[in-house]
N, C-alpha and C positions, 0 to 999 in steps of 0.2 A: 670639395669642401669650400668652394668659393662663395656659396650662397649667403651665409651670414655676413661676410665681408662686403659683398655687393649691396646688401640691404642697408647695412650701416652707412656705407658711402652715400647711398641714395638719401637716407635720412639727414646726413650732414649737408648735402646739397640743399635739401629742403629748409633746414634750419638756417643755413647761410642766406638763402633768398628771403625767407619770411621775417628774419630778424635783421635784415640788411647788414649782415656781416659777411659780405660777398667773398672775402678771402677764403673762408672755410669751403665754400662751394668749389672754388678753383682748385684747391688742393685735392678735393674728392674726385673731381672730373679726371684729373691726371691718373689717379688710382684706377678709375674705370678703364682708361686707355691701356694701362699696363696689363690689367686682367684680360682685356680683349685681345691684346697682342699675343699673350700666352695661349689663351683658349682657342683662338681661331687658328693659330699655327698648329697647336696640338691636335685639334680635331681634323684638320686637313691631312696631317700625316697619319693619324691613327684611325680615323673613322671614314673619311671620304676618299682620299687619294687625289692625285693631280691629273688623273685621266678625265676625259670629257664627261662621263657619267657622274663621277665623283664631284666634279666642279658644279655640274648642273644641280645635283642634289644639295650641295652646300648653298647655292643661290636660293633654291626653293625653301630650304629650311630657315635661312636668314630672313627671307621675305615673310614667312609664316610667323617667325618669332617677333619681328618688329612691327609689321604694318597693321594687322587686325586690331591689336590693342591700341596702337597709335590712332587709327581712324576713329575708334570708339571715343578716345579721349578728345579728339578734335570735334566730334559731334557734341560731346558734353560741353566743350567751350562755347560752341555756337548756341546751344540751349541756354547756357549761362548768360550769354550776352543778351538773348531775347528776354530773359526773366528779370535780371537785375539792371539791365540797361547798358548800352555800349559806353556811355560816359563814365559810369562807375567802374566798369572793367578796365577801360583805358587809363583811368586815374590810378588804378592799382598797379597796372603794368602797361606802359605806353605802347608796347609792341603788340598787344592783343586787340585786334579788331578784325572785322570781316574782310576777306579778300575782295578785290574789285576788278583786277585785270587778269587776263589769262595766265600771265607769268606768276602772279600771286597764287592763283589756284593750283598751278602745276607745282610750285615750290611747296605749298602746304599739303598737297597730296603725297608728294614723293619724299619730303624732308630733305630735299636738296636745295639749299638756299644759295643762289648764284652771286655771292659776294666773297671777297677775300676774307673779310670779317663777317662770317655767317651770322654771328650774334646780333649784328646791326640790321639784319633784314626785317622789314616791316611790310605787311602784317605777318605775324607768326602765331598761329592759334595755340601752339604748345611751345612756349618760349625755350624750354630746356632742349628742344630737339635741334638747336643749332649744332650741338656737339654730335648729334647723329650724322650730320653731313660729314664730319671728320671720320666717324666710325665707318660709314658706308664706303668712303674712299679706300680705307685700309682693308676693309673686308674684301673689296674687289681686288686690291693689289695682292693680298695674301692668297686669294683664290687663284689668281693668275700666275702665282709662283714666286712672289717676292721673298717669302720665307721658306722656300723649298729646300734650300741647302744652308748649311752653317756659314759658308763663305758669303752668300748673299746677305744674310742677316748681319754678319760682321761689317760688310761694306755699307749696309743700310744704317747701322749704328754710327759709323764714322761720318757719313754724309749728314745724318741728323744732328750729331754733335757739332759739326762744322757750321750748320745753319744757326745753331744757338750762339756759337762763338762769333759768327758774322754779325748777328743782331747786337751782341754786346759791343763788338768793335765799332760798329757804325753808330752806336748810341741810340738804337731804335728802342722804343718803349717796350715795357714788359708785355703789352698786348700782342706784339709781334711774336712773342715766345709762348703765347697761350691760345689765341683764337684761330689763326689760320691753320689750314691742313698741314703745312710744313711744321708748325709748332707741335702738332700731335704726333709727329713722326718719331721723336725720340722715345717717349714712353711706350709707344707701340713696338718699336724695335727692341727696347729693353725687355718687354714682356715676351716677344718672340724668341729672344736669345735664351731665356730661361728654359724653353722647351729643349734646346740643344744641350744646355748644361745638364739637364735631367737625363737626356738621352746618352750623354757621355759618362753618366754614372757619378756625377758630383754628389757628395753626400749631404744629407740634411744636417743643419747646425743643431746640435743637441743641447747646448748650454741653455740654461733657463732664460737668459736674457733674450734669446732668439726664438722663444716660443711665441706662437701667434698672439696670445693674450698680452704678453709684455710688449711686443712690437705694436699692437693696436693701441696700447696705453701710451707709448711714445708718440705715435701718430696723433692721438687726441691732444696730448700735452703740447705738441708742436703747433697744432691748430689753435689752441687756446692762447698760446704765446703771441701769435700774430694778431689776435683780436685785442689783446692788452697792449701790445707794443707795435704800433704801425710800422716803425722803421725796420722791424724784423721780417717784413713780408717777403722780400725777394730771397733772402737767405733761407727763410723758412720754407719757401716753395721747393727748393732743391733738397733741403733736409727731409721734407715730405716725400720727395721722390725716392730717397734712400730707404725710408721706412716701407714705402710701397713695394719696392723691389724685393726687399727682404721678406715681406709678408707673402708676396706672390711666389718667391722661390721656396719658402718653407712649406706653404700649403700645397704647391705643385709636387713637392717631394713627400707629401703624406703627413705633414704635421697637423695635429687635430686641435680643435677647440675643446676645452674640458667639458665633459658631461653633455656634449652635443653629438648625436649620432649623425651618420651620413644622411639618413632619411630626413631628420629634422633640419639639417643644414640645407638640404634641397628644398624643403617646404618653405623655410624662411627666405631662401633666395628667390622664390617665385614672386615675392612682393617687391623686389628691387626695381624692376622696370616700370610697373604701374605707379609706384610711389614717385619715381623720377618723372614720369609723364604728368601726374595729377597734382603736383604740389602747388602750383600757382592757382589752379582752380579751387583747391581746398582752402587756400588762404583767402581767396575772394569771398567764398561762401561764409567762412568763419568770421571775417571782418564785417560782412553784411549782417549776419545774425547777431553778433555781439555788440557792435557799435554803430552799424549803419554808415560807417566811414571807411574809405579804402586805406587802411593803415598796415604797414609792414615795417617794423623797426624793433629795436631792442628794449623798448619801454615795457612797463607792466602790462599795458594793453596789448602790445605786440606779443608778449609771452603768452598771454591768455589766448590770443588768436592762434598762435602756433599750437598750443595744446589742443584746441578744438579742431584745428586743421589736421593734426595727426590722427585724431579719432576718425574724422571724416575720410581721410585718405586711406586708412586701413580698411574701413568698411567698404568703400567703393572698390578698392583694389581686390579685396576678397571676392566680391561679386563678379568682377571682371575675370578673375582667375578661374572661378568655378564655371562661369557661363561661356567664356570665350577661350581663355588660354589653355586650360586643360584638355578640352576636346581637340584643339589644334595640336597640342603636344602629342596626342596619340597619332595624328597624321604624320607629324615630323618623325616620330619613332618608326613608323612604317616605312617612310622614305629611306631612313638610315639603314634599316634592316635589309631593304632591297639591295643596297650597295654591298653590304656584307655578303649577301647571297650570291650576287654576281661575281664578286671577287673570289669566292670559294669555289 
C-alpha cells in the first residue's frame, strides 16, 4: 500500500521544483529513500533471496523498472530541446542540455553521475535522476547483502548516524547531509530496519494519531511550515524524517488509506516514477505554452504553469504506463515467478 504515498511524494517534488520551493522536494526525496530501503530489503528477503539466481533476478527487475521509462523520458527531453530550443530549455533549468563527451553520454545513459554531489553534474537530461544515483548504490548494496541480517542493518544505522553527527560536528553545510551517497544512507537504513521490526512482530500503532492519513497531514503541515518560516528548514528536515519513518512503519504493518483498495493504491503508485521523471519537461512545455517565458516560481504565473504541467505530466505518464511500463511489468512478474518456482 505504498503506491499512493509514493505518488504524493513525487507530486511534492514536482511542486517544490516548479514553484521554486525546493525545501519541499528535499523532504520528499528522503521519504522515497526510506520507502526504497524498506521495500528493497523486504523483497530480497521475501521474493528473491540472497542466492545467485535471486540476486540476478533482482538486478534484472530493477533494471526493467528503472531504465525503459527513463530512456523514454530522456528522448522526450532531447525532442523538447529540438522543438523549443536549447536556450529556452537551459534558461528553465541550467542542467538540461545535450551531452557532448563520452562521459556525459555514459552518465546520462546509466543515471550514474560521477560526482560526490551528483545533483551538480551537467548536462543531465532528466535532472531529478541525480537521486537515482544514490538509489542505485543502495540497491546494489542491499542486493549484495547489506541488509541480509538485523545486525548488519543495526551497524549500518549506527554508521549512517555517525556520518550525520560528523557533518554537524565539522560544521559542514546541509548539502553534505542530503546530496552525497553517504547522506542517503541514514534514510535507507531506517527503511531497511522497518523490515526487521515487522519480522520481529512489532505491532502496528492503532491510535488515530498514527493512522496514515493523520501522519500524512503532519508531513504536509511540516513541509508548509518550512516554506513559511525559512529558519525552520533544518529542524523540519528531521521532523520530516520522523513522519516518514512512522508512515513507512505503519503501512508496512498493514495500515490502510481510507476508502482506497490495494488495487487502487497499486494503480495510483504506477504514476509515481513517471511523474518524478517528467516534471521538469512538463514545466518547460507549460511555461512555453502559457507565457513563452521560462518561469518557475511561486507567483500567480508560476501556479498556472504548475497547474498545466500537472495535467501534462499525468497525460504523458498514463501513455508511458500503458505503452511501456505495464508490458514490462508482465516480464518482471515472470522473472519473479521463476525464482519462486526454483525455490519450491
